[in-house]
C-alpha positions in Angstrom: 15.3 157.0 75.9 16.9 158.0 72.6 20.6 157.8 72.4 22.5 159.9 70.1 22.9 158.1 66.8 25.8 159.0 64.6 25.3 158.6 60.9 28.2 158.1 58.8 27.8 158.9 55.1 30.4 157.3 52.9 32.1 159.3 50.1 30.7 156.8 47.7 27.1 157.6 48.6 27.8 161.3 48.4 29.3 160.9 45.0 26.4 158.8 43.8 23.8 161.4 45.1 25.7 164.2 43.5 25.9 162.3 40.2 22.2 161.6 40.3 21.4 165.3 41.0 23.6 166.5 38.2 22.1 164.0 35.7 18.6 165.2 36.5 19.7 168.8 36.1 21.4 168.2 32.8 18.5 166.2 31.4 16.1 169.0 32.4 18.0 171.6 30.3 16.4 172.2 26.9 18.6 171.0 24.2 19.3 173.0 21.0 18.3 171.2 17.9 21.1 170.2 15.6 20.8 171.6 12.1 20.9 168.8 9.5 21.4 170.1 5.9 20.4 166.8 4.3 17.1 166.8 6.2 16.6 170.5 5.4 17.0 170.1 1.7 14.8 166.9 1.7 12.0 168.9 3.4 12.5 171.8 1.0 12.0 169.6 -2.0 9.3 167.5 -0.5 6.4 169.8 -1.4 4.4 169.0 1.7 3.8 171.1 4.8 4.7 168.7 7.6 8.4 168.3 6.8 8.7 172.0 6.3 7.1 172.7 9.7 9.4 170.1 11.4 12.5 171.8 9.9 11.2 175.3 10.9 10.9 174.1 14.5 14.4 172.6 14.4 15.8 175.8 13.0 14.1 177.9 15.5 15.6 175.8 18.3 19.0 175.6 16.8 22.0 177.8 17.6 22.8 178.2 14.0 24.3 181.6 13.4 22.6 182.5 10.2 19.4 180.6 10.8 17.3 183.4 9.4 18.4 182.5 5.9 17.3 178.9 6.2 14.1 179.9 8.1 13.3 182.6 5.6 13.7 180.3 2.6 11.5 177.7 4.2 8.9 180.3 5.1 8.7 181.3 1.4 8.5 177.7 0.3 5.7 177.1 2.9 3.8 180.1 1.4 3.5 178.1 -1.8 1.7 175.3 0.1 -0.6 177.1 2.5 -4.2 178.2 1.8 -5.4 181.8 1.5 -3.9 184.5 -0.6 -3.3 187.0 2.2 -1.7 184.3 4.4 0.5 183.2 1.5 1.7 186.8 0.9 2.3 187.5 4.6 4.4 184.3 5.0 6.3 184.9 1.8 7.2 188.5 2.6 8.2 187.6 6.2 10.5 184.9 4.8 11.8 187.2 2.1 12.8 189.8 4.6 14.7 187.2 6.7 16.6 185.7 3.7 17.4 189.0 2.0 18.7 190.5 5.3 21.1 187.6 5.8 22.2 187.8 2.1 22.9 191.5 2.5 25.2 190.7 5.5 26.8 187.7 3.7 26.7 188.3 0.0 29.5 185.8 -0.7 27.7 182.9 0.8 27.0 180.4 -2.1 24.4 178.5 -0.1 22.3 181.5 0.7 22.4 182.5 -3.0 21.3 179.0 -3.9 18.3 179.2 -1.5 17.3 182.5 -3.1 17.7 181.1 -6.6 15.4 178.1 -5.8 12.7 180.5 -4.4 13.1 183.0 -7.2 12.9 180.4 -10.0 9.5 179.1 -8.6 8.0 182.4 -7.3 5.0 183.7 -9.2 5.9 186.6 -11.5 3.4 188.9 -9.7 5.6 188.8 -6.6 8.4 190.3 -8.7 11.0 188.2 -6.8 13.2 187.4 -9.7 15.7 190.2 -10.0 18.8 188.3 -9.0 18.2 185.1 -10.9 21.0 185.4 -13.4 23.4 187.0 -10.9 22.8 184.2 -8.4 23.1 181.5 -11.1 26.5 182.9 -12.2 27.7 183.2 -8.6 26.7 179.6 -7.8 28.4 178.2 -10.9 31.6 180.1 -10.2 31.8 179.4 -6.5 30.3 175.9 -6.5 33.5 174.3 -5.2 33.7 176.7 -2.2 30.8 175.1 -0.4 30.3 171.9 1.5 29.7 168.5 -0.2 26.1 168.4 1.1 25.3 171.8 -0.4 27.1 170.8 -3.6 24.9 167.7 -3.8 21.7 169.7 -3.1 22.7 172.1 -6.0 23.4 169.2 -8.4 20.1 167.5 -7.4 18.2 170.8 -7.9 20.0 171.4 -11.3 18.3 168.3 -12.7 14.9 170.0 -12.6 16.0 173.6 -12.9 15.6 175.8 -16.0 18.5 178.0 -14.9 21.0 175.5 -13.7 22.0 172.2 -15.3 24.2 169.4 -14.1 26.7 170.2 -16.8 27.4 173.5 -15.1 29.2 171.6 -12.3 
């Protein structure tokens, strides 16, 4: 009753099916977030929690090598904006630990010193997080040209409202 049917699959169909399978597989892979310094510094200076949270999520997902420095600085900035003294202190100290650890591993990194300077300048005195202010200021001024244009712009922008740095320093 049934005769043997021979199916012939063309190489074009095989290629098409393989391409479809691979595209589904590739799209299903989680993608690492791309770290955008302009967006990071914009969130840092925004003084609202939502952009900081968005940047923290992106940093966590990124493959950025020293992401703990950026995450730590944002955590300390976030501590300024959240409610509850104990939660503020917990968030600040966790961020401080991350940032300081990366700086101890990379003491010649101008950007990490800049992150620390921004936090130290605004940190409440009771936290006693202001010991490297002058050291970081000098280092940033001396090595300003050794960093990227985006970081240089962030430093110049910050210097316009800083009590330690001024645009004339650069």
